[in-house]
C-alpha positions as CSV (number, residue, x, y, z in Angstrom):
1,X,54.5,65.0,133.1
2,X,57.4,64.4,135.8
3,X,59.0,67.4,137.3
4,X,63.0,67.6,136.8
5,X,64.8,66.4,139.9
6,X,66.6,69.0,142.2
7,X,70.1,69.0,141.1
8,X,72.4,68.0,143.9
9,X,75.9,69.5,144.7
10,X,77.7,67.3,142.1
11,X,75.3,68.8,139.4
12,X,76.1,72.6,139.9
13,X,78.3,74.4,137.4
14,X,81.6,75.2,139.1
15,X,82.4,78.5,137.2
16,X,85.9,78.7,138.8
17,X,87.0,75.6,137.1
18,X,85.8,76.7,133.6
19,X,88.6,77.8,131.1
20,X,86.9,80.8,129.9
21,X,90.0,81.7,127.7
22,X,89.6,78.5,125.7
23,X,85.7,79.6,125.1
24,X,86.8,82.9,124.2
25,X,89.1,81.5,121.8
26,X,86.3,79.8,119.8
27,X,83.9,82.9,119.5
28,X,82.9,84.0,116.1
29,X,83.7,87.5,117.5
30,X,87.1,88.8,117.7
31,X,88.3,89.1,121.4
32,X,91.1,91.3,122.6
33,X,91.9,91.6,126.5
34,X,94.7,94.3,127.4
35,X,96.0,95.5,130.8
36,X,95.6,99.0,131.9
37,X,98.8,100.0,130.0
38,X,97.1,98.8,126.8
39,X,99.3,95.9,126.5
40,X,97.8,93.0,124.8
41,X,97.5,89.8,127.1
42,X,94.7,87.7,125.2
43,X,93.9,87.7,121.4
44,X,91.8,85.1,119.9
45,X,91.9,83.1,116.6
46,X,89.0,85.3,115.2
47,X,90.5,88.5,115.9
48,X,93.8,87.0,114.3
49,X,91.7,86.4,111.1
50,X,90.2,89.9,111.0
51,X,93.5,91.7,111.4
52,X,95.8,89.1,109.4
53,X,98.2,88.7,112.2
54,X,99.5,85.9,114.4
55,X,98.6,86.0,118.1
56,X,102.0,85.1,118.8
57,X,103.4,88.1,117.2
58,X,100.8,90.4,119.0
59,X,100.6,89.3,122.5
60,X,102.7,91.3,124.8
61,X,102.5,94.4,122.4
62,X,100.6,97.5,123.1
63,X,97.6,98.2,121.0
64,X,99.1,101.4,119.5
65,X,102.0,99.2,118.3
66,X,99.8,96.9,116.6
67,X,97.3,99.2,115.0
68,X,98.0,102.6,113.0
69,X,96.3,104.2,116.1
70,X,97.3,106.7,119.0
71,X,96.0,107.2,122.6
72,X,93.3,109.3,121.1
73,X,91.9,107.2,118.3
74,X,92.2,103.8,119.9
75,X,89.1,102.6,121.2
76,X,91.1,100.5,123.8
77,X,93.0,103.4,125.0
78,X,89.9,105.8,125.1
79,X,88.3,103.2,127.4
80,X,91.4,103.0,129.7
81,X,91.4,106.7,130.2
82,X,87.7,107.4,130.5
83,X,86.8,104.3,132.7
84,X,83.5,103.7,130.8
85,X,82.4,101.2,127.8
86,X,82.0,102.0,124.3
87,X,79.4,99.9,122.7
88,X,78.7,98.9,119.0
89,X,81.3,101.6,117.5
90,X,81.5,101.4,113.7
91,X,85.4,101.4,113.6
92,X,87.7,101.5,110.5
93,X,91.4,100.8,111.4
94,X,94.6,99.7,109.6
95,X,97.0,97.2,111.0
96,X,100.8,97.5,111.5
97,X,101.0,95.2,108.5
98,X,98.9,97.5,106.4
99,X,95.5,95.3,106.4
100,X,92.4,97.8,106.6
101,X,89.6,96.3,108.7
102,X,85.8,97.5,108.7
103,X,84.5,96.4,112.1
104,X,81.7,96.9,114.7
105,X,83.7,97.4,118.1
106,X,82.6,97.3,121.7
107,X,85.3,98.0,124.6
108,X,84.6,97.2,128.2
109,X,86.3,98.4,131.2
110,X,87.5,95.6,133.6
111,X,87.4,96.2,137.4
112,X,89.0,94.8,140.5
113,X,87.4,96.0,143.9
114,X,86.5,99.2,142.0
115,X,89.7,99.8,140.3
116,X,90.2,99.5,136.4
117,X,92.8,97.2,135.5
118,X,92.4,96.3,132.1
119,X,89.8,96.1,129.0
120,X,88.0,93.4,127.2
121,X,87.4,94.3,123.5
122,X,85.0,92.5,121.2
123,X,85.1,92.9,117.4
124,X,82.7,91.8,114.6
125,X,83.7,91.9,111.0
126,X,81.5,94.3,109.4
127,X,81.9,92.6,105.9
128,X,80.7,89.5,107.4
129,X,77.8,91.2,109.2
130,X,76.5,92.8,105.9
131,X,76.7,89.6,104.0
132,X,74.8,87.5,106.7
133,X,71.9,89.9,107.7
134,X,69.0,90.2,105.8
135,X,68.8,93.9,104.2
136,X,66.2,96.2,105.8
137,X,63.3,97.5,103.7
138,X,64.8,100.7,103.1
139,X,68.1,99.3,101.7
140,X,66.6,96.1,100.0
141,X,67.7,95.3,96.7
142,X,65.6,92.8,94.7
143,X,67.5,89.8,93.6
144,X,67.4,89.6,89.5
145,X,66.3,85.9,89.9
146,X,69.8,84.7,89.0
147,X,71.7,85.2,92.3
148,X,72.7,88.9,91.6
149,X,71.7,92.2,92.4
150,X,73.8,94.8,90.4
151,X,74.2,95.5,86.8
152,X,76.6,97.9,85.0
153,X,74.0,100.8,85.4
154,X,74.6,100.5,89.3
155,X,78.3,101.2,88.9
156,X,79.1,104.9,90.0
157,X,81.6,106.8,87.9
158,X,82.1,109.2,84.8
159,X,85.5,109.6,84.7
160,X,87.4,108.5,81.4
161,X,89.7,105.9,83.1
162,X,86.7,104.5,84.9
163,X,84.4,104.5,81.6
164,X,87.3,102.6,79.8
165,X,87.6,99.8,82.5
166,X,83.7,99.5,82.4
167,X,83.6,99.3,78.7
168,X,86.5,96.5,78.6
169,X,84.3,94.6,81.2
170,X,81.3,94.8,79.0
171,X,83.0,93.7,76.0
172,X,84.7,90.9,77.8
173,X,81.1,89.7,79.1
174,X,80.0,88.6,75.6
175,X,82.9,86.0,75.3
176,X,83.1,82.5,77.0
177,X,86.7,83.2,78.0
178,X,87.6,83.5,81.9
179,X,88.0,87.1,83.2
180,X,90.0,88.0,86.0
181,X,89.2,91.0,88.1
182,X,92.5,93.0,89.7
183,X,92.0,95.7,92.2
184,X,92.7,96.4,95.7
185,X,90.2,95.7,98.7
186,X,87.2,97.9,98.5
187,X,87.3,98.8,94.7
188,X,84.0,97.1,93.8
189,X,85.2,93.6,92.4
190,X,82.0,91.8,93.4
191,X,79.9,94.4,91.9
192,X,81.9,94.1,88.6
193,X,81.7,90.4,88.7
194,X,77.8,90.6,88.8
195,X,77.6,93.1,86.4
196,X,79.6,91.1,83.9
197,X,77.3,88.1,84.5
198,X,74.2,90.2,83.9
199,X,75.6,91.6,80.6
200,X,76.4,88.2,79.3
201,X,74.5,85.7,77.3
202,X,74.3,83.7,80.5
203,X,72.3,86.3,82.4
204,X,69.3,83.9,82.8
205,X,71.3,81.1,84.4
206,X,72.7,80.9,87.9
207,X,75.6,83.3,89.2
208,X,77.3,81.6,92.1
209,X,80.0,83.2,94.1
210,X,82.6,81.9,96.8
211,X,85.0,83.9,98.9
212,X,88.2,81.7,99.0
213,X,89.4,83.6,101.7
214,X,86.3,82.9,104.0
215,X,86.1,79.1,103.6
216,X,88.7,77.1,105.6
217,X,91.1,75.3,103.3
218,X,90.1,72.0,104.3
219,X,86.6,72.5,103.3
220,X,87.1,74.5,100.3
221,X,87.9,71.5,97.9
222,X,84.5,69.7,99.0
223,X,82.5,73.2,98.5
224,X,84.0,73.6,94.8
225,X,83.8,70.1,93.6
226,X,81.3,68.3,95.7
227,X,81.4,65.4,98.1
228,X,80.7,61.6,98.0
229,X,79.0,59.8,100.9
230,X,81.7,58.2,102.9
231,X,84.5,60.2,101.4
232,X,85.6,61.2,105.1
233,X,83.5,61.3,108.5
234,X,80.0,63.0,107.8
235,X,80.5,63.5,104.1
236,X,77.4,63.2,102.1
237,X,76.5,63.1,98.6
238,X,76.5,66.7,97.7
239,X,77.1,68.7,94.5
240,X,79.9,71.2,94.7
241,X,79.7,75.0,93.2
242,X,80.8,74.0,89.8
243,X,78.0,71.6,89.3
244,X,75.4,74.1,90.8
245,X,76.9,76.9,88.4
246,X,76.5,74.5,85.4
247,X,75.4,76.7,82.2
248,X,76.1,79.9,84.3
249,X,78.9,81.8,86.0
250,X,81.1,81.0,88.9
251,X,82.9,83.7,90.8
252,X,86.1,83.0,92.6
253,X,86.7,85.8,95.0
254,X,90.1,86.3,96.6
255,X,91.7,83.6,94.5
256,X,95.2,84.1,95.8
257,X,94.2,82.7,99.3
258,X,93.3,79.3,97.7
259,X,95.9,76.8,98.5
260,X,98.4,76.2,95.6
261,X,97.5,72.4,96.0
262,X,94.0,73.2,95.2
263,X,94.9,75.4,92.4
264,X,96.2,72.3,90.6
265,X,93.0,70.5,91.0
266,X,91.3,73.6,89.7
267,X,93.4,73.9,86.8
268,X,92.4,70.2,86.0
269,X,88.8,71.0,86.0
270,X,89.2,74.1,83.7
271,X,91.3,71.8,81.2
272,X,89.0,68.8,81.3
273,X,85.7,70.9,81.9
274,X,85.0,67.9,83.9
275,X,84.6,67.7,87.8
276,X,85.3,64.7,90.1
277,X,83.4,64.8,93.4
278,X,85.8,64.4,96.5
279,X,85.9,60.6,97.0
280,X,84.5,59.8,93.7
281,X,85.8,58.3,90.5
282,X,83.1,59.6,88.3
283,X,83.5,62.6,86.1
284,X,80.7,65.3,85.8
285,X,80.9,67.6,82.6
286,X,80.4,71.2,83.7
287,X,79.9,74.3,81.6
288,X,80.7,77.5,83.6
289,X,82.0,81.0,82.7
290,X,84.7,81.6,85.6
291,X,85.3,85.2,86.9
292,X,88.0,85.3,89.4
293,X,89.3,88.3,91.5
294,X,92.7,89.1,92.8
295,X,93.8,92.2,95.2
296,X,97.2,92.5,94.0
297,X,99.5,92.5,91.0
298,X,99.6,88.9,89.6
299,X,103.1,89.0,88.5
300,X,104.1,89.6,92.4
301,X,101.7,86.9,93.2
302,X,103.4,84.5,90.9
303,X,106.8,85.4,92.1
304,X,105.9,84.8,95.6
305,X,104.3,81.3,94.7
306,X,100.8,82.7,95.7
307,X,99.5,81.9,92.1
308,X,100.4,79.2,89.8
309,X,101.7,80.3,86.4
310,X,99.5,77.8,84.5
311,X,96.4,78.7,86.3
312,X,97.0,82.2,85.6
313,X,97.2,81.6,82.0
314,X,93.9,79.9,82.2
315,X,92.1,82.4,84.3
316,X,93.5,85.7,83.3
317,X,92.7,85.5,79.5
318,X,91.0,89.1,79.8
319,X,92.3,91.1,82.7
320,X,90.0,94.0,84.2
321,X,91.9,96.2,86.2
322,X,89.8,98.4,88.8
323,X,91.4,101.7,89.5
324,X,91.8,102.6,93.2
325,X,89.8,105.5,94.6
326,X,92.9,107.6,94.9
327,X,92.8,107.5,90.9
328,X,89.3,108.3,90.7
329,X,89.1,111.6,92.6
330,X,87.1,113.0,89.6
331,X,84.2,110.5,90.5
332,X,84.3,111.7,94.2
333,X,81.3,113.9,94.2
334,X,79.2,111.2,92.3
335,X,80.2,108.8,95.1
336,X,79.5,111.0,97.8
337,X,76.0,111.9,96.3
338,X,75.3,108.1,95.9
339,X,76.2,107.1,99.6
340,X,74.3,110.0,101.0
341,X,71.2,109.1,99.2
342,X,71.7,105.4,99.9
343,X,72.3,105.9,103.8
344,X,69.7,108.7,104.3
345,X,67.1,105.9,103.2
346,X,68.6,103.3,105.7
347,X,68.6,105.8,108.7
348,X,66.0,108.2,107.9
349,X,68.6,111.2,107.9
350,X,68.1,114.2,105.7
351,X,71.8,114.9,104.8
352,X,72.2,116.7,101.5
353,X,75.9,117.4,101.2
354,X,79.3,117.6,102.8
355,X,81.0,120.7,103.7
356,X,83.8,122.0,101.7
357,X,86.5,121.4,104.1
358,X,85.4,117.6,104.2
359,X,85.4,117.4,100.6
360,X,88.9,118.9,100.5
361,X,90.2,116.3,102.7
362,X,88.5,113.6,101.0
363,X,90.2,114.6,97.5
364,X,93.6,115.0,99.3
365,X,93.5,111.7,100.9
366,X,95.0,108.3,99.6
367,X,92.1,106.0,100.5
368,X,93.8,102.6,101.5
369,X,90.5,101.1,102.0
370,X,89.0,102.7,98.8
371,X,85.2,103.1,98.1
372,X,84.2,100.9,101.2
373,X,86.3,103.2,103.6
374,X,84.7,106.2,101.9
375,X,81.0,104.6,102.6
376,X,82.0,103.6,106.0
377,X,83.3,107.1,107.1
378,X,80.1,108.8,105.6
379,X,78.0,106.2,107.5
380,X,79.6,106.9,110.5
381,X,79.2,110.7,110.4
382,X,75.5,110.5,109.4
383,X,74.9,108.7,112.6
384,X,76.3,111.8,114.3
385,X,74.6,114.2,112.1
386,X,71.1,113.9,113.2
387,X,68.6,115.9,111.0
388,X,71.4,118.4,110.0
389,X,71.6,118.6,106.1
390,X,75.4,119.3,105.9
391,X,78.1,116.8,106.8
392,X,80.9,118.9,108.7
393,X,84.3,117.9,110.3
394,X,82.6,117.9,113.7
395,X,80.2,115.0,112.6
396,X,83.0,112.5,111.9
397,X,84.3,109.7,114.5
398,X,88.0,109.4,115.0
399,X,88.2,107.7,111.8
400,X,88.6,111.1,110.2
401,X,91.2,112.1,112.7
402,X,93.5,109.6,111.0
403,X,92.8,111.2,107.6
404,X,93.9,114.7,108.8
405,X,96.8,113.2,110.8
406,X,98.1,111.4,107.7
407,X,97.9,114.7,105.7
408,X,99.7,116.7,108.5
409,X,102.4,114.1,108.9
410,X,103.1,114.1,105.4
411,X,104.0,117.9,105.6
412,X,105.3,117.8,109.2
413,X,106.4,114.6,110.0
414,X,107.1,113.9,114.0
415,X,110.7,114.8,114.7
416,X,111.0,117.5,112.1
417,X,110.4,121.4,113.1
418,X,107.5,122.9,111.5
419,X,108.1,124.7,108.6
420,X,106.8,127.9,110.2
421,X,109.7,127.7,112.7
422,X,113.2,128.0,112.6
423,X,115.7,125.1,113.5
424,X,117.6,125.1,116.5
425,X,120.8,125.8,114.4
426,X,119.2,128.8,112.9
427,X,118.4,130.0,109.4
428,X,121.4,128.5,107.8
429,X,120.2,124.9,108.5
430,X,119.4,123.0,105.2
431,X,115.9,122.4,104.7
432,X,114.3,119.0,105.2
433,X,113.2,116.6,102.3
434,X,109.3,117.3,103.0
435,X,110.1,121.1,102.7
436,X,111.9,120.8,99.6
437,X,109.1,118.2,98.1
438,X,106.6,121.1,99.3
439,X,108.3,124.1,97.6
440,X,108.6,121.8,94.4
441,X,104.8,121.1,94.5
442,X,104.0,124.5,95.1
443,X,106.2,126.0,92.0
444,X,104.4,123.4,89.9
445,X,101.0,124.5,90.9
446,X,102.1,128.3,90.3
447,X,103.6,127.1,87.0
448,X,100.4,125.2,85.7
449,X,97.9,128.1,86.8
450,X,100.2,130.7,85.2
451,X,100.4,129.0,81.9
452,X,96.7,128.2,82.0
453,X,96.0,131.7,82.7
454,X,94.2,131.1,86.0
455,X,92.0,128.3,84.5
456,X,91.8,125.6,87.2
457,X,90.4,123.0,84.9
458,X,93.2,123.3,82.4
459,X,95.7,123.7,85.1
460,X,94.5,120.3,86.8
461,X,94.8,118.6,83.4
462,X,98.6,119.8,83.1
463,X,99.4,118.5,86.5
464,X,97.2,115.3,86.0
465,X,95.2,115.7,89.0
466,X,91.4,116.4,89.5
467,X,90.2,119.8,90.0
468,X,88.9,119.2,93.5
469,X,92.6,118.0,94.5
470,X,94.1,121.1,92.8
471,X,91.5,123.6,94.7
472,X,92.8,122.0,97.9
473,X,96.5,122.4,96.9
474,X,95.9,126.2,96.0
475,X,94.2,126.7,99.5
476,X,97.1,124.7,101.1
477,X,99.6,127.1,99.6
478,X,97.6,130.2,100.3
479,X,97.5,130.9,96.4
480,X,94.7,132.9,94.6
481,X,93.6,132.0,91.1
482,X,92.8,135.7,90.2
483,X,96.4,136.6,90.6
484,X,97.3,134.2,87.4
485,X,94.6,135.9,85.3
486,X,96.2,138.5,82.8
487,X,94.9,141.9,83.8
488,X,93.6,144.1,80.6
489,X,96.0,146.8,79.9
């Protein structure tokens, strides 16, 4: 066997002439490079996709301007201040445009001659990781043999509104009509889609799902409808997802991301019940039940040209609207218990409950990331809990700081004097809007407790909120339930 020849000087890799930024721009991980002030100097395409922002709108701004974070909660700013790396941190954040991201983030300080002059931030999309990695032994759910893992029995919640939605979905499952699931990010649209399939007459057939947001637009058409050899460079004879799902169910997740031009071709397939592969003239009959999902109001999507009206009439025959977590606070205890049990099995921990303080904060928060955000925060805290049995505020990462900050800023926003202090103008200054709102809310709580004779369940029902949220507000305004119970004469 011949030995490789010794490289001469012309074969050696010249690191100084490599364009490293172009390499970083092609990585599957998000990459951010910031200077010592936290100003972003480099922001690659993957990070732009994770955040839903454009690099040209980001570069030159500080990290705290782009994300709803401050110098204490931003990992970039933390590393700049402490001069040491943060590795593989489960990190949940929101961008200035309102998009919520669930990530695994590492941040490394950059030094020049021993002096820190910036940071390198690497970001992995947690949702893509969860979809791509095989489940561990403790969290493995067996495939039901049709491409699904979940049924209606797996959906957590017993509140009246949630049960009404669940009942509607079960009834619609028996029909051949298309179903559109409408719900914010993180409300469980995929779980509902799988459950509908497993409750339908097609349960023995294949369930095929495609996330329209995860596939480049120029590849989505071929993936849906199939390709023909020679249709374009490298094209092969390959069936699309419609053909693969023949006889079963096709789930079109994140439908609003699909280009309008492709929506027109999809409409034709639905009308003709035949599919034509890209580059072919032959039509193939298909029989599929279509379930689609959207994350915003369809009327707004149609008005903003994200969704064709005629396609909506085809796909939105039955609309199942999933309530956001902030409207399911009566299910909070069930959800927390479920996630504790699930994550205990995964991490080998023994957490049995969360503290009252954490529970009150959970029931007062608005949950922009919904159930997915709740699971993420609980998992992060359980990593810190070790063998302790109760999760307290001290176990939560900076993610919980943002919850507290949101609640505090509502009542004492920056720039407004605290309600406990007099304004510079003195006692005669008119109260601020937040103070007026707080007073009105306190009076509403007092009236509800008074008319219900101190019965918290009845008072919560009168106010249209959960018992847990009412308990939080009673504590906030330093009220005592016994004060509203009539005393015997």
